[in-house]
TIVO-2410 file (N, C-alpha, C; in nm, 3 decimals):
# residues 109
REC num residu      c1      c2      c3 atome chaine
REC   1      X   1.753   7.277   7.826     N      A
REC   1      X   1.652   7.355   7.757    CA      A
REC   1      X   1.625   7.292   7.620     C      A
REC   2      X   1.501   7.297   7.582     N      A
REC   2      X   1.459   7.243   7.454    CA      A
REC   2      X   1.446   7.356   7.353     C      A
REC   3      X   1.483   7.327   7.229     N      A
REC   3      X   1.470   7.425   7.122    CA      A
REC   3      X   1.332   7.410   7.059     C      A
REC   4      X   1.269   7.524   7.031     N      A
REC   4      X   1.137   7.525   6.968    CA      A
REC   4      X   1.140   7.617   6.847     C      A
REC   5      X   1.065   7.578   6.745     N      A
REC   5      X   1.045   7.660   6.626    CA      A
REC   5      X   0.900   7.707   6.632     C      A
REC   6      X   0.879   7.837   6.616     N      A
REC   6      X   0.743   7.890   6.617    CA      A
REC   6      X   0.715   7.960   6.484     C      A
REC   7      X   0.607   7.918   6.420     N      A
REC   7      X   0.561   7.980   6.297    CA      A
REC   7      X   0.444   8.070   6.333     C      A
REC   8      X   0.447   8.194   6.284     N      A
REC   8      X   0.345   8.291   6.321    CA      A
REC   8      X   0.284   8.356   6.197     C      A
REC   9      X   0.152   8.367   6.200     N      A
REC   9      X   0.077   8.439   6.096    CA      A
REC   9      X  -0.002   8.549   6.166     C      A
REC  10      X   0.027   8.673   6.132     N      A
REC  10      X  -0.040   8.787   6.193    CA      A
REC  10      X  -0.174   8.810   6.122     C      A
REC  11      X  -0.274   8.843   6.201     N      A
REC  11      X  -0.405   8.875   6.145    CA      A
REC  11      X  -0.396   8.999   6.058     C      A
REC  12      X  -0.449   8.996   5.936     N      A
REC  12      X  -0.444   9.115   5.850    CA      A
REC  12      X  -0.511   9.237   5.914     C      A
REC  13      X  -0.611   9.214   5.996     N      A
REC  13      X  -0.679   9.325   6.063    CA      A
REC  13      X  -0.589   9.395   6.165     C      A
REC  14      X  -0.487   9.326   6.213     N      A
REC  14      X  -0.398   9.381   6.315    CA      A
REC  14      X  -0.294   9.477   6.257     C      A
REC  15      X  -0.272   9.466   6.127     N      A
REC  15      X  -0.168   9.548   6.066    CA      A
REC  15      X  -0.232   9.647   5.969     C      A
REC  16      X  -0.251   9.767   6.019     N      A
REC  16      X  -0.313   9.874   5.938    CA      A
REC  16      X  -0.208   9.971   5.883     C      A
REC  17      X  -0.085   9.961   5.935     N      A
REC  17      X   0.023  10.047   5.887    CA      A
REC  17      X   0.155   9.974   5.907     C      A
REC  18      X   0.260  10.016   5.838     N      A
REC  18      X   0.391   9.953   5.856    CA      A
REC  18      X   0.440   9.958   6.001     C      A
REC  19      X   0.405  10.065   6.072     N      A
REC  19      X   0.450  10.080   6.211    CA      A
REC  19      X   0.381   9.981   6.304     C      A
REC  20      X   0.267   9.930   6.263     N      A
REC  20      X   0.193   9.835   6.346    CA      A
REC  20      X   0.273   9.708   6.370     C      A
REC  21      X   0.356   9.670   6.274     N      A
REC  21      X   0.439   9.550   6.289    CA      A
REC  21      X   0.530   9.563   6.411     C      A
REC  22      X   0.598   9.676   6.423     N      A
REC  22      X   0.689   9.697   6.535    CA      A
REC  22      X   0.614   9.710   6.667     C      A
REC  23      X   0.499   9.771   6.663     N      A
REC  23      X   0.419   9.784   6.786    CA      A
REC  23      X   0.375   9.646   6.835     C      A
REC  24      X   0.327   9.562   6.744     N      A
REC  24      X   0.286   9.427   6.782    CA      A
REC  24      X   0.404   9.346   6.835     C      A
REC  25      X   0.519   9.361   6.771     N      A
REC  25      X   0.639   9.290   6.817    CA      A
REC  25      X   0.674   9.332   6.960     C      A
REC  26      X   0.675   9.461   6.987     N      A
REC  26      X   0.708   9.509   7.122    CA      A
REC  26      X   0.609   9.456   7.225     C      A
REC  27      X   0.481   9.459   7.191     N      A
REC  27      X   0.379   9.408   7.284    CA      A
REC  27      X   0.400   9.260   7.312     C      A
REC  28      X   0.420   9.182   7.206     N      A
REC  28      X   0.437   9.038   7.222    CA      A
REC  28      X   0.564   9.006   7.301     C      A
REC  29      X   0.676   9.069   7.265     N      A
REC  29      X   0.802   9.038   7.333    CA      A
REC  29      X   0.803   9.088   7.477     C      A
REC  30      X   0.738   9.199   7.505     N      A
REC  30      X   0.728   9.246   7.644    CA      A
REC  30      X   0.651   9.144   7.728     C      A
REC  31      X   0.544   9.091   7.672     N      A
REC  31      X   0.464   8.991   7.744    CA      A
REC  31      X   0.545   8.864   7.767     C      A
REC  32      X   0.618   8.819   7.665     N      A
REC  32      X   0.700   8.697   7.678    CA      A
REC  32      X   0.808   8.718   7.783     C      A
REC  33      X   0.878   8.831   7.778     N      A
REC  33      X   0.986   8.856   7.876    CA      A
REC  33      X   0.932   8.863   8.019     C      A
REC  34      X   0.813   8.922   8.035     N      A
REC  34      X   0.755   8.936   8.168    CA      A
REC  34      X   0.707   8.802   8.224     C      A
REC  35      X   0.647   8.720   8.140     N      A
REC  35      X   0.586   8.595   8.187    CA      A
REC  35      X   0.679   8.474   8.177     C      A
REC  36      X   0.777   8.482   8.089     N      A
REC  36      X   0.866   8.367   8.065    CA      A
REC  36      X   1.011   8.414   8.059     C      A
REC  37      X   1.064   8.468   8.169     N      A
REC  37      X   1.199   8.525   8.165    CA      A
REC  37      X   1.308   8.423   8.135     C      A
REC  38      X   1.280   8.296   8.154     N      A
REC  38      X   1.381   8.193   8.130    CA      A
REC  38      X   1.394   8.157   7.982     C      A
REC  39      X   1.305   8.207   7.897     N      A
REC  39      X   1.310   8.177   7.754    CA      A
REC  39      X   1.427   8.253   7.690     C      A
REC  40      X   1.500   8.181   7.607     N      A
REC  40      X   1.614   8.240   7.535    CA      A
REC  40      X   1.577   8.248   7.386     C      A
REC  41      X   1.566   8.369   7.334     N      A
REC  41      X   1.530   8.390   7.193    CA      A
REC  41      X   1.655   8.375   7.110     C      A
REC  42      X   1.654   8.289   7.008     N      A
REC  42      X   1.773   8.263   6.928    CA      A
REC  42      X   1.771   8.332   6.792     C      A
REC  43      X   1.659   8.324   6.721     N      A
REC  43      X   1.652   8.380   6.586    CA      A
REC  43      X   1.509   8.422   6.555     C      A
REC  44      X   1.495   8.521   6.468     N      A
REC  44      X   1.366   8.563   6.416    CA      A
REC  44      X   1.383   8.599   6.269     C      A
REC  45      X   1.292   8.550   6.185     N      A
REC  45      X   1.296   8.582   6.044    CA      A
REC  45      X   1.156   8.618   5.995     C      A
REC  46      X   1.149   8.717   5.909     N      A
REC  46      X   1.027   8.742   5.832    CA      A
REC  46      X   1.041   8.655   5.707     C      A
REC  47      X   0.933   8.583   5.672     N      A
REC  47      X   0.942   8.488   5.561    CA      A
REC  47      X   0.827   8.509   5.463     C      A
REC  48      X   0.848   8.460   5.343     N      A
REC  48      X   0.744   8.458   5.242    CA      A
REC  48      X   0.677   8.322   5.247     C      A
REC  49      X   0.549   8.316   5.229     N      A
REC  49      X   0.479   8.188   5.231    CA      A
REC  49      X   0.357   8.197   5.320     C      A
REC  50      X   0.310   8.084   5.369     N      A
REC  50      X   0.186   8.085   5.448    CA      A
REC  50      X   0.202   8.149   5.586     C      A
REC  51      X   0.325   8.166   5.633     N      A
REC  51      X   0.350   8.229   5.763    CA      A
REC  51      X   0.423   8.361   5.740     C      A
REC  52      X   0.411   8.450   5.837     N      A
REC  52      X   0.480   8.579   5.829    CA      A
REC  52      X   0.617   8.576   5.894     C      A
REC  53      X   0.630   8.495   6.001     N      A
REC  53      X   0.754   8.493   6.079    CA      A
REC  53      X   0.787   8.351   6.124     C      A
REC  54      X   0.917   8.326   6.136     N      A
REC  54      X   0.970   8.204   6.195    CA      A
REC  54      X   1.062   8.247   6.308     C      A
REC  55      X   1.037   8.196   6.426     N      A
REC  55      X   1.120   8.227   6.542    CA      A
REC  55      X   1.175   8.097   6.599     C      A
REC  56      X   1.296   8.105   6.651     N      A
REC  56      X   1.359   7.991   6.717    CA      A
REC  56      X   1.394   8.037   6.859     C      A
REC  57      X   1.350   7.958   6.957     N      A
REC  57      X   1.379   7.993   7.096    CA      A
REC  57      X   1.401   7.867   7.178     C      A
REC  58      X   1.462   7.885   7.294     N      A
REC  58      X   1.482   7.774   7.388    CA      A
REC  58      X   1.395   7.801   7.510     C      A
REC  59      X   1.334   7.694   7.558     N      A
REC  59      X   1.250   7.702   7.677    CA      A
REC  59      X   1.274   7.577   7.760     C      A
REC  60      X   1.251   7.586   7.890     N      A
REC  60      X   1.279   7.471   7.976    CA      A
REC  60      X   1.184   7.354   7.955     C      A
REC  61      X   1.064   7.379   7.902     N      A
REC  61      X   0.967   7.270   7.886    CA      A
REC  61      X   0.856   7.310   7.789     C      A
REC  62      X   0.772   7.213   7.756     N      A
REC  62      X   0.662   7.235   7.663    CA      A
REC  62      X   0.562   7.337   7.718     C      A
REC  63      X   0.539   7.334   7.849     N      A
REC  63      X   0.445   7.428   7.908    CA      A
REC  63      X   0.489   7.573   7.886     C      A
REC  64      X   0.617   7.599   7.902     N      A
REC  64      X   0.668   7.734   7.880    CA      A
REC  64      X   0.658   7.772   7.733     C      A
REC  65      X   0.689   7.680   7.643     N      A
REC  65      X   0.676   7.707   7.499    CA      A
REC  65      X   0.530   7.736   7.464     C      A
REC  66      X   0.439   7.666   7.528     N      A
REC  66      X   0.296   7.691   7.506    CA      A
REC  66      X   0.257   7.831   7.553     C      A
REC  67      X   0.313   7.872   7.667     N      A
REC  67      X   0.289   8.009   7.715    CA      A
REC  67      X   0.338   8.112   7.614     C      A
REC  68      X   0.457   8.089   7.560     N      A
REC  68      X   0.514   8.181   7.462    CA      A
REC  68      X   0.419   8.194   7.342     C      A
REC  69      X   0.376   8.080   7.289     N      A
REC  69      X   0.287   8.081   7.173    CA      A
REC  69      X   0.155   8.151   7.205     C      A
REC  70      X   0.103   8.129   7.323     N      A
REC  70      X  -0.023   8.191   7.364    CA      A
REC  70      X  -0.007   8.342   7.379     C      A
REC  71      X   0.103   8.385   7.439     N      A
REC  71      X   0.128   8.529   7.454    CA      A
REC  71      X   0.143   8.597   7.318     C      A
REC  72      X   0.212   8.532   7.225     N      A
REC  72      X   0.227   8.588   7.091    CA      A
REC  72      X   0.091   8.595   7.022     C      A
REC  73      X   0.010   8.493   7.040     N      A
REC  73      X  -0.125   8.495   6.981    CA      A
REC  73      X  -0.207   8.613   7.033     C      A
REC  74      X  -0.202   8.633   7.164     N      A
REC  74      X  -0.284   8.738   7.226    CA      A
REC  74      X  -0.228   8.876   7.195     C      A
REC  75      X  -0.102   8.899   7.228     N      A
REC  75      X  -0.042   9.032   7.213    CA      A
REC  75      X  -0.015   9.066   7.067     C      A
REC  76      X   0.015   8.965   6.986     N      A
REC  76      X   0.049   8.990   6.847    CA      A
REC  76      X  -0.067   8.974   6.751     C      A
REC  77      X  -0.185   8.942   6.804     N      A
REC  77      X  -0.303   8.921   6.718    CA      A
REC  77      X  -0.268   8.824   6.605     C      A
REC  78      X  -0.224   8.704   6.642     N      A
REC  78      X  -0.168   8.612   6.545    CA      A
REC  78      X  -0.213   8.469   6.572     C      A
REC  79      X  -0.185   8.383   6.477     N      A
REC  79      X  -0.196   8.239   6.499    CA      A
REC  79      X  -0.054   8.185   6.501     C      A
REC  80      X  -0.032   8.080   6.578     N      A
REC  80      X   0.103   8.025   6.591    CA      A
REC  80      X   0.101   7.873   6.582     C      A
REC  81      X   0.212   7.818   6.541     N      A
REC  81      X   0.241   7.675   6.550    CA      A
REC  81      X   0.376   7.664   6.617     C      A
REC  82      X   0.390   7.569   6.709     N      A
REC  82      X   0.518   7.550   6.776    CA      A
REC  82      X   0.560   7.405   6.760     C      A
REC  83      X   0.684   7.386   6.721     N      A
REC  83      X   0.742   7.253   6.703    CA      A
REC  83      X   0.866   7.240   6.790     C      A
REC  84      X   0.879   7.128   6.859     N      A
REC  84      X   1.004   7.098   6.928    CA      A
REC  84      X   1.105   7.059   6.821     C      A
REC  85      X   1.231   7.097   6.840     N      A
REC  85      X   1.333   7.070   6.739    CA      A
REC  85      X   1.459   7.016   6.805     C      A
REC  86      X   1.529   6.930   6.731     N      A
REC  86      X   1.656   6.875   6.775    CA      A
REC  86      X   1.762   6.920   6.676     C      A
REC  87      X   1.870   6.978   6.726     N      A
REC  87      X   1.978   7.022   6.637    CA      A
REC  87      X   2.038   6.901   6.567     C      A
REC  88      X   2.077   6.921   6.440     N      A
REC  88      X   2.120   6.811   6.356    CA      A
REC  88      X   2.234   6.728   6.417     C      A
REC  89      X   2.342   6.785   6.470     N      A
REC  89      X   2.447   6.701   6.530    CA      A
REC  89      X   2.394   6.614   6.645     C      A
REC  90      X   2.308   6.670   6.727     N      A
REC  90      X   2.250   6.594   6.839    CA      A
REC  90      X   2.160   6.482   6.786     C      A
REC  91      X   2.085   6.510   6.681     N      A
REC  91      X   1.998   6.409   6.620    CA      A
REC  91      X   2.081   6.293   6.566     C      A
REC  92      X   2.191   6.324   6.495     N      A
REC  92      X   2.275   6.217   6.440    CA      A
REC  92      X   2.334   6.132   6.552     C      A
REC  93      X   2.376   6.197   6.660     N      A
REC  93      X   2.430   6.124   6.775    CA      A
REC  93      X   2.324   6.031   6.833     C      A
REC  94      X   2.203   6.081   6.847     N      A
REC  94      X   2.093   6.001   6.902    CA      A
REC  94      X   2.064   5.881   6.811     C      A
REC  95      X   2.063   5.904   6.680     N      A
REC  95      X   2.032   5.796   6.587    CA      A
REC  95      X   2.140   5.689   6.591     C      A
REC  96      X   2.265   5.729   6.604     N      A
REC  96      X   2.375   5.631   6.611    CA      A
REC  96      X   2.361   5.537   6.730     C      A
REC  97      X   2.299   5.586   6.836     N      A
REC  97      X   2.284   5.506   6.958    CA      A
REC  97      X   2.161   5.416   6.957     C      A
REC  98      X   2.077   5.427   6.855     N      A
REC  98      X   1.958   5.342   6.848    CA      A
REC  98      X   1.998   5.199   6.815     C      A
REC  99      X   1.925   5.102   6.868     N      A
REC  99      X   1.957   4.962   6.837    CA      A
REC  99      X   1.916   4.927   6.694     C      A
REC 100      X   1.984   4.830   6.637     N      A
REC 100      X   1.946   4.780   6.505    CA      A
REC 100      X   1.811   4.709   6.518     C      A
REC 101      X   1.729   4.724   6.418     N      A
REC 101      X   1.599   4.657   6.417    CA      A
REC 101      X   1.603   4.557   6.303     C      A
REC 102      X   1.586   4.428   6.335     N      A
REC 102      X   1.595   4.325   6.231    CA      A
REC 102      X   1.476   4.335   6.137     C      A
REC 103      X   1.497   4.296   6.014     N      A
REC 103      X   1.390   4.297   5.916    CA      A
REC 103      X   1.381   4.425   5.837     C      A
REC 104      X   1.458   4.526   5.871     N      A
REC 104      X   1.456   4.651   5.795    CA      A
REC 104      X   1.548   4.641   5.676     C      A
REC 105      X   1.506   4.697   5.568     N      A
REC 105      X   1.589   4.703   5.449    CA      A
REC 105      X   1.676   4.828   5.460     C      A
REC 106      X   1.805   4.811   5.446     N      A
REC 106      X   1.894   4.926   5.455    CA      A
REC 106      X   1.961   4.946   5.321     C      A
REC 107      X   1.991   5.069   5.291     N      A
REC 107      X   2.064   5.102   5.169    CA      A
REC 107      X   2.182   5.188   5.207     C      A
REC 108      X   2.289   5.169   5.136     N      A
REC 108      X   2.408   5.253   5.160    CA      A
REC 108      X   2.389   5.384   5.089     C      A
REC 109      X   2.424   5.491   5.157     N      A
REC 109      X   2.410   5.624   5.094    CA      A
REC 109      X   2.543   5.677   5.053     C      A
***
């Protein structure tokens, strides 16, 4: 399974009361669970900045992650961005296995 990061911005028109946030969440997550049962939700945060929420989930492929983003857009009245992510230990392992490329300037850290 691949890890994905999803950034979500909810439409201001969709949130007319504090309770609307929870209603939109239930609608979006019900749709995701029904259409993408293999998705594993890892984390969700409300954030300050250009996005309202950051979610981390695992999905078997890009197509499934695209479905998740689309369902959140529709049910949550939102815009989304989805990024594939590699956990830091796995990334370091992958980089260690890359071949040396001649002509590169290296610096010791």
